[in-house]
C-alpha positions in Angstrom: 110.3 87.7 -5.7 112.3 84.9 -4.1 116.0 85.7 -6.4 115.3 89.7 -6.0 114.9 88.9 -1.9 118.1 86.9 -1.1 120.4 88.1 -4.7 122.7 89.7 -2.0 122.9 86.3 -0.2 123.2 83.9 -3.6 125.9 86.7 -4.9 127.9 85.8 -1.8 127.5 82.4 -2.2 127.9 82.0 -5.3 131.0 83.8 -5.8 133.0 82.4 -2.7 131.9 78.8 -3.0 133.1 78.4 -6.8 136.4 79.2 -5.6 136.3 77.2 -2.9 135.0 74.1 -4.5 136.8 73.9 -7.1 139.9 73.8 -4.8 138.2 71.1 -2.7 137.9 68.8 -5.5 141.8 69.0 -6.3 142.6 66.7 -3.1 138.9 64.9 -2.2 136.5 63.4 -4.2 133.0 64.3 -2.3 130.1 64.6 -4.2 129.2 68.5 -4.4 126.7 70.5 -7.0 127.2 73.9 -7.1 124.0 74.5 -9.0 121.9 72.2 -7.8 119.4 74.5 -4.9 121.7 77.2 -5.2 118.8 79.5 -5.6 116.6 77.7 -3.2 117.0 78.6 0.8 118.5 76.1 3.4 115.2 75.0 4.2 113.6 74.0 0.9 117.2 72.3 0.1 116.5 70.1 3.6 112.9 69.1 2.8 113.7 68.4 -0.6 116.8 66.0 0.0 116.0 62.1 0.5 118.7 61.5 2.9 117.8 64.7 5.3 113.8 63.1 6.1 114.7 63.0 9.6 117.3 65.9 10.7 113.9 68.3 8.1 111.4 66.5 11.2 113.4 67.7 13.5 113.5 71.2 12.6 109.8 71.5 12.1 109.3 70.3 15.3 111.9 73.0 16.6 110.5 75.6 14.6 113.3 76.1 13.1 112.9 75.5 9.8 111.6 78.9 9.6 115.2 80.6 10.3 116.4 78.0 7.9 114.1 79.9 5.5 114.9 83.5 6.5 117.3 85.6 5.1 119.9 84.7 7.6 123.0 83.3 6.0 124.4 79.9 8.1 126.2 77.0 7.5 124.3 73.5 8.3 126.1 70.5 9.5 123.3 68.3 8.3 123.4 64.4 9.9 121.8 61.9 7.0 119.3 59.6 8.0 121.7 56.9 8.0 123.5 58.7 11.1 120.1 57.7 13.5 119.0 54.3 14.9 115.3 54.3 15.1 115.8 54.4 18.9 118.3 57.3 18.3 115.5 59.5 16.2 112.6 58.1 18.8 114.1 59.7 21.9 115.0 62.5 19.9 111.4 63.4 18.6 109.9 62.7 22.4 111.7 65.5 23.3 110.1 68.6 23.8 111.0 71.6 20.7 113.2 73.7 23.4 115.2 70.6 23.9 115.6 69.7 20.3 116.3 73.5 19.1 119.5 73.8 21.5 120.8 69.9 22.2 120.1 69.1 18.0 119.5 71.6 15.7 121.9 74.4 17.5 124.3 71.7 17.9 124.7 71.7 14.2 124.5 75.1 12.7 126.8 77.7 12.8 126.3 81.4 11.2 128.4 83.1 8.5 130.0 80.7 5.9 132.1 77.6 6.4 133.6 76.1 3.5 135.8 73.1 3.1 138.6 73.7 0.9 142.0 72.9 0.2 143.2 76.5 2.5 140.8 74.5 5.2 143.7 73.4 8.0 142.1 72.7 11.3 139.1 75.6 13.3 136.9 75.3 15.9 133.5 76.3 14.8 131.1 77.5 17.8 128.0 76.8 16.9 124.4 78.0 17.6 123.6 76.8 21.0 127.7 78.4 22.2 129.7 74.4 21.7 133.0 73.9 20.3 133.6 71.5 17.3 137.0 70.6 15.8 136.0 71.4 11.9 139.1 70.0 9.6 139.0 69.0 5.7 137.9 65.4 6.7 135.4 65.9 9.3 133.1 68.0 11.7 133.5 67.2 15.1 135.6 64.0 14.0 132.2 62.8 12.3 133.1 62.3 8.3 131.4 64.2 5.3 128.6 62.4 3.0 128.5 65.8 0.9 129.9 69.2 1.2 129.4 73.1 0.6 126.0 72.6 -1.3 124.8 76.0 -1.7 121.6 78.0 -1.0 120.8 81.6 -1.4 120.8 82.2 2.4 123.5 79.4 3.2 125.9 77.0 2.7 125.3 73.4 3.5 127.3 69.7 4.4 125.8 66.6 5.0 127.6 64.5 7.5 127.5 60.4 8.5 125.9 61.0 12.2 125.0 63.5 14.7 127.4 65.6 17.4 126.2 64.6 20.5 125.4 67.3 22.7 126.6 68.0 26.5 125.8 70.2 28.4 128.5 73.0 29.9 129.1 72.8 33.8 126.7 75.5 34.8 124.0 74.0 32.6 124.5 70.8 34.0 123.6 71.7 37.5 119.9 72.4 36.5 119.8 68.6 35.7 121.3 66.6 38.5 119.7 64.3 40.2 120.0 63.6 43.9 121.9 66.4 44.5 119.8 68.7 45.6 121.4 70.8 48.3 123.8 72.3 45.9 121.4 72.4 42.9 119.3 75.0 45.4 121.9 76.9 46.6 123.4 77.4 43.5 120.1 77.9 41.4 118.7 80.5 44.0 121.5 83.1 42.4 120.8 82.9 38.8 120.2 85.8 36.8 119.4 86.9 33.3 121.4 89.5 31.3 120.3 90.7 27.8 123.6 89.9 25.8 124.1 92.7 23.5 127.1 91.0 21.3 124.1 88.2 20.2 121.5 90.3 20.0 120.1 92.3 16.7 120.2 96.2 17.5 117.0 98.1 16.7 115.9 102.3 16.9 116.6 103.9 19.6 113.5 104.5 21.3 113.2 107.7 23.6 116.9 107.4 24.2 117.1 104.0 24.8 118.4 101.4 23.0 115.7 99.0 21.5 116.6 95.4 19.8 114.9 93.7 17.2 115.9 90.4 18.4 117.1 89.8 22.2 119.0 87.3 23.4 118.9 86.6 26.9 121.8 84.3 28.5 122.0 83.4 32.5 124.8 84.0 35.1 125.1 83.0 38.5 127.0 85.3 41.1 127.8 81.9 43.5 130.0 80.9 40.9 131.3 83.7 39.2 132.0 85.9 43.5 132.6 82.7 45.1 133.6 79.8 43.3 135.2 82.4 40.6 135.2 79.9 37.6 133.5 80.3 34.4 131.5 77.7 34.5 129.3 78.6 31.5 133.1 79.7 29.0 132.9 76.7 26.5 136.6 77.8 25.7 137.8 76.6 29.5 138.5 73.4 31.2 137.3 72.3 34.4 136.5 69.6 36.8 133.4 70.1 39.1 132.8 68.0 42.3 129.4 67.5 42.9 128.4 66.7 46.4 125.5 64.3 46.9 122.8 65.7 49.4 124.5 63.6 51.9 128.0 64.7 51.3 126.3 67.8 52.0 124.0 67.3 54.8 127.7 66.0 56.6 129.7 68.8 55.3 127.1 71.6 56.6 126.6 70.0 59.9 130.5 70.1 60.5 130.6 73.7 59.2 127.8 75.4 60.4 128.7 75.3 63.9 131.6 77.3 63.0 129.6 80.4 62.7 127.8 80.9 65.4 126.7 84.6 66.2 125.2 86.1 68.7 122.4 89.1 68.0 125.4 91.5 69.4 128.8 92.1 69.4 131.4 94.0 71.8 134.8 94.0 71.8 137.6 95.5 73.2 139.1 98.8 71.1 142.7 98.4 72.0 143.5 102.0 70.9 141.4 103.1 74.7 143.6 100.9 76.8 145.7 103.0 78.6 146.8 99.9 80.8 146.6 96.5 81.8 144.4 96.9 84.9 142.1 99.4 82.6 142.0 96.5 80.1 139.8 93.9 82.7 137.2 96.5 83.5 134.1 95.9 81.1 133.6 99.6 80.2 136.6 99.6 78.4 134.5 97.6 75.5 133.0 99.4 73.0 129.0 98.6 72.1 128.9 101.8 69.7 131.3 98.9 67.2 128.8 96.5 67.4 128.0 94.2 63.9 124.3 92.2 64.1 123.5 89.4 62.4 121.2 86.8 62.3 121.2 82.8 61.7 120.5 83.7 58.1 124.5 84.6 57.6 125.1 81.6 59.6 123.7 79.4 57.0 124.9 81.7 54.1 128.7 80.8 55.3 128.0 77.7 56.0 126.7 76.9 52.4 129.4 79.9 51.0 132.2 77.2 52.5 131.1 74.7 50.9 131.2 75.3 47.9 133.9 78.2 47.4 136.6 75.0 46.3 134.7 72.8 44.5 136.1 73.6 40.8 139.6 73.4 39.9 141.0 74.2 36.2 142.4 72.0 33.9 145.2 74.3 32.6 147.3 74.2 36.1 149.4 70.7 35.8 148.5 69.7 39.9 145.3 69.0 38.8 145.4 66.6 36.7 145.0 64.0 38.9 141.4 65.3 39.1 141.1 65.0 35.8 141.9 61.1 35.8 145.4 61.6 34.1 148.0 60.4 37.1 147.7 60.1 41.0 148.3 62.2 43.8 150.9 61.8 46.9 149.0 62.4 50.3 151.7 65.7 50.5 150.5 66.6 47.2 147.7 69.9 46.7 145.2 70.5 44.2 144.9 74.3 43.3 141.0 75.3 43.4 139.8 78.6 41.4 139.0 80.3 44.5 142.6 80.0 44.8 143.0 77.4 47.6 146.0 74.8 47.8 144.3 71.6 48.9 145.7 68.4 50.3 144.3 65.1 51.4 142.9 64.9 47.7 143.3 61.2 46.9 140.4 60.9 49.3 138.2 62.8 47.0 139.0 60.3 44.2 138.3 57.0 46.6 134.9 59.1 47.4 133.8 59.6 43.7 130.7 57.5 42.6 130.2 59.1 39.4 132.0 60.7 36.3 130.2 62.9 33.9 131.4 64.3 30.7 130.7 68.0 30.1 131.4 70.5 27.2 133.8 72.1 29.0 134.9 69.9 31.6 134.0 67.1 33.6 131.9 66.3 37.0 132.7 64.4 39.9 129.7 63.4 42.0 131.2 62.4 45.5 129.5 61.2 48.6 131.7 63.2 51.2 133.5 66.3 51.2 137.1 65.1 52.8 139.2 68.7 52.1 141.2 69.5 55.2 139.1 72.5 57.5 142.2 73.4 57.9 142.8 74.3 54.1 139.2 75.6 53.9 136.9 76.5 56.4 139.0 76.8 59.3 142.2 78.2 58.7 145.1 79.3 61.2 144.9 82.8 62.1 148.5 84.2 62.5 149.6 87.9 63.5 152.5 89.1 63.0 152.5 92.8 64.0 150.7 94.3 67.4 147.7 96.4 66.9 148.6 98.5 70.3 151.5 99.0 72.1 152.2 100.5 75.7 155.7 102.2 76.6 156.8 101.6 73.1 157.3 104.7 71.0 157.7 102.6 67.7 158.2 99.0 66.6 160.7 98.1 63.9 159.9 95.1 61.5 163.3 93.0 61.1 163.7 90.6 58.2 167.5 88.2 58.9 168.5 86.3 55.1 168.5 83.1 56.1 171.9 82.6 54.6 173.2 84.9 57.6 170.9 81.6 59.7 173.3 78.9 58.2 174.9 76.9 60.8 173.2 78.4 63.3 170.2 75.4 63.4 170.4 75.4 68.0 168.1 79.2 67.4 165.4 77.1 66.0 165.7 73.6 68.0 162.8 74.3 70.4 160.6 75.3 67.2 157.9 72.5 65.7 158.3 71.0 62.6 154.4 72.4 62.4 155.6 76.3 62.5 158.2 76.2 59.3 155.8 76.7 56.7 155.0 80.0 58.7 158.6 80.8 59.8 160.3 79.5 57.0 157.5 79.9 53.7 158.8 79.2 50.6 158.6 82.2 48.9 161.3 84.3 50.9 164.3 84.3 51.9 164.2 86.1 55.5 163.2 85.1 58.6 160.9 87.8 59.6 160.0 89.4 63.3 158.5 92.8 64.9 160.7 94.2 67.5 161.1 96.7 69.7 164.7 98.3 70.8 165.1 99.5 73.9 166.0 102.8 72.9 162.4 103.2 71.5 161.0 102.4 74.6 159.6 104.9 76.8 162.4 105.1 79.9 164.4 102.9 80.5 162.5 101.4 83.6 159.0 100.9 81.7 158.0 97.4 81.0 156.8 97.4 77.1 153.2 96.1 76.7 152.3 94.1 73.2 148.6 94.0 72.2 147.4 92.2 69.0 143.9 92.2 67.5 143.4 88.4 66.4 141.6 89.8 63.1 142.7 90.9 59.7 143.5 94.7 59.5 141.6 95.9 56.1 142.7 98.9 53.5 140.2 101.0 55.7 143.0 100.7 58.8 140.0 99.5 60.6 140.0 95.3 62.1 137.9 92.5 60.3 137.5 89.7 62.5 138.9 86.1 61.7 138.0 83.9 64.9 135.5 81.0 64.0 133.4 79.6 67.5 135.4 76.9 68.4 138.6 75.2 69.6 142.5 77.1 68.6 145.5 76.1 70.1 147.4 79.1 71.0 150.9 80.1 70.2 153.0 83.1 70.8 157.1 82.7 69.0 159.8 85.2 71.1 163.1 85.8 69.0 165.8 86.3 71.4 168.5 89.1 70.2 171.0 86.3 69.1 169.1 86.3 65.9 170.2 90.0 65.2 173.1 90.1 66.6 175.1 86.3 67.7 177.3 88.5 70.4 174.2 89.5 72.3 174.2 88.1 76.2 171.5 85.7 76.3 169.0 87.2 79.0 165.5 85.7 79.5 162.2 86.8 79.1 159.8 86.6 82.0 156.2 87.2 80.1 152.7 87.1 81.0 149.6 86.6 78.6 146.1 87.8 78.7 142.8 86.9 76.2 140.3 89.3 76.1 137.2 87.8 74.4 133.5 88.1 74.4 130.8 85.2 76.1 127.6 83.9 74.6 125.9 86.8 76.5 128.2 89.7 75.3 129.8 90.4 78.2 133.8 90.9 78.0 136.2 88.8 79.8 140.2 89.0 80.4 141.4 85.4 80.7 145.5 84.7 82.3 146.6 81.9 79.6 147.4 79.4 79.9 144.0 78.1 81.2 144.7 75.8 84.3 148.8 75.4 83.8 150.6 73.8 86.4 154.0 75.4 87.3 156.9 73.2 85.5 160.4 73.6 84.3 159.4 76.6 82.0 156.2 77.9 83.5 156.8 79.9 86.6 155.4 82.6 89.5 156.6 85.6 90.3 157.7 85.2 94.6 154.9 85.8 96.5 152.3 86.4 93.5 148.9 83.4 93.3 149.6 80.8 91.5 146.6 81.8 88.7 149.5 84.2 87.3 151.0 82.6 84.9 154.5 84.0 84.1 156.3 82.7 81.0 160.8 82.2 81.0 161.1 79.9 78.4 164.8 78.5 77.0 167.2 81.8 76.9 169.3 82.7 73.7 166.2 80.2 71.5 163.3 80.9 69.4 160.3 80.0 72.0 157.0 78.9 70.4 154.7 79.8 73.6 151.8 77.0 74.3 149.2 78.9 75.2 146.7 75.8 75.7 143.6 75.2 74.0 140.8 77.8 73.9 137.0 77.7 73.6 135.6 80.9 71.9 131.5 80.6 71.9 130.8 83.0 69.5 132.1 83.8 65.7 134.2 87.2 65.0 134.1 86.2 61.2 133.5 89.0 58.9 132.9 91.2 62.1 133.8 94.8 62.9 135.1 93.2 66.5 137.7 90.8 66.9 139.3 89.0 70.2 143.0 90.7 71.2 145.9 89.0 72.9 147.9 91.0 75.6 151.4 90.0 76.5 153.5 91.9 78.9 156.7 91.6 80.7 156.3 90.9 84.7 159.5 91.6 85.6 160.7 95.6 86.5 163.5 97.7 85.5 163.6 99.8 88.0 166.9 98.8 88.5 170.0 98.3 85.9 170.5 94.9 87.5 167.5 93.5 86.0 167.9 95.3 82.8 171.1 93.2 82.5 169.6 90.8 83.4 166.0 90.4 82.0 165.5 91.0 78.2 163.4 94.2 78.0 163.1 94.1 74.3 160.5 92.2 73.0 160.7 90.7 69.7 157.9 88.4 67.9 157.5 86.6 65.1 154.0 86.3 65.3 150.7 84.9 67.2 149.3 81.9 66.1 146.1 80.7 66.4 146.0 77.0 65.2 142.3 75.2 64.7 142.4 72.0 67.3 141.8 69.7 64.1 145.4 71.1 62.9 146.9 71.1 65.4 145.7 67.3 66.6 147.2 66.5 63.1 150.2 67.5 63.9 150.9 66.1 67.3 149.8 62.7 65.9 152.3 62.9 62.9 154.9 63.9 65.6 153.9 61.0 67.3 153.9 58.4 64.4 
């Protein structure tokens, strides 16, 4: 019998509703009939209500009428017939059953009991389609009530004077994108389904394995989770997502793709096997057994990865508010992407927005151009502060000089271009840092120390991961005089030479003197009796010098490989005589080797000329 079948639900509903409705009558006159229909199911009450004929028709087409007639307990916010215009109702009825179920029925229903009562202040209801709705004494999702707390044997119903509009969340929206097929297809390739055990109904164990009476599958995406690092399906979060249209995607692809030009095999110089400067010129020192294999698929994947990695921005960061339409950024302001990048040039994003859409957990901006600076995204400066290998050096020391001790000594840094201040004096540090070697740490007072920098990033296991992309970089080395640490030290000049070890497009090791094709100037000189092709740098003694080694174009990408180019830095003066040791600085100190992408270097050069 129906009464026996639903007795547990009826007892729960009647007990709770008797209390909540008496409280509600104290402050609101909305019509409530605790007894009428209390012995019926939700579906029976909906189907017999002359105000809910449209709601009942939609429930039938979506087949959710069966669930409303089951023992499962629900709270329903049912729009009355007057809530729909004829056009709105016909549009909904013309939709397929799956769309009606997700975007309408599940939008107005949740599990468990949610009465309107005097104790209700303000709550958030999570509907069956996982959307969030504000729920108060006066309204559901901002829609006022026609009637409240109408009991059924398997749930509770409130009638409302409008219907809750469905919005995709940002993840769901990807499947519905129009004229943005490139980003849609790329992200959809990495969709995967998983069992939501919390939403599924547990069944018996079969052969030691858990079964489910009602399995709920949900979708997730590894590009969104691991590259964009955003929970775009999370209804509790708020994001702005940039959606490049197909033109914007194609333009960005054409710019980024050449930066990841891999050759089939990449050999490199193993710095630990170098014994002399001359031996480093020999190709036999290259290590073929550490070569990394790659192909054009990797190039495509890295290109797409770099397009999408900075498209999402959390609303929890105040600096991101202009993307949500709240205020406007100056050119020097930045936003912060979910992948962890600070990005400037943001006003151009607003200018290239061709469409804005509201989502259930944020908004989208469809853009016709990706305008973030390449040096903030896919082609970043590379900074190496410590040599990977040294010759004639027993020990390296990292010096942290307090910025307070440098106050009033601006002349030390008069040769430093403004571009380098962000790296030499980061806002997060109170120190100027450099790596150096003291004479006591040099193997013999007559030795000429040599620093060898691996132009990559050291991983946790001690190996080097390549960072250099195929393309043109401007190369600088920042040398440090002893006066930074000891103001009373004798002023001595460096006499230095630089070599770049790199791999050409045929996988042959090359060694190039830097700067390439440099002319002799007041700061670039040659040793007496040597070829003018061998360049020696002198610089300005007693000051921090930013040595400009010119531009260099790498034909093949090292990015992500266990291979890297390297920069060798050495003295050219002999220290066999005490006179030379007194006259020239033997104790090399370096604040870093900087590979600046040409576009970034040109940007700074143009800025300084304005």
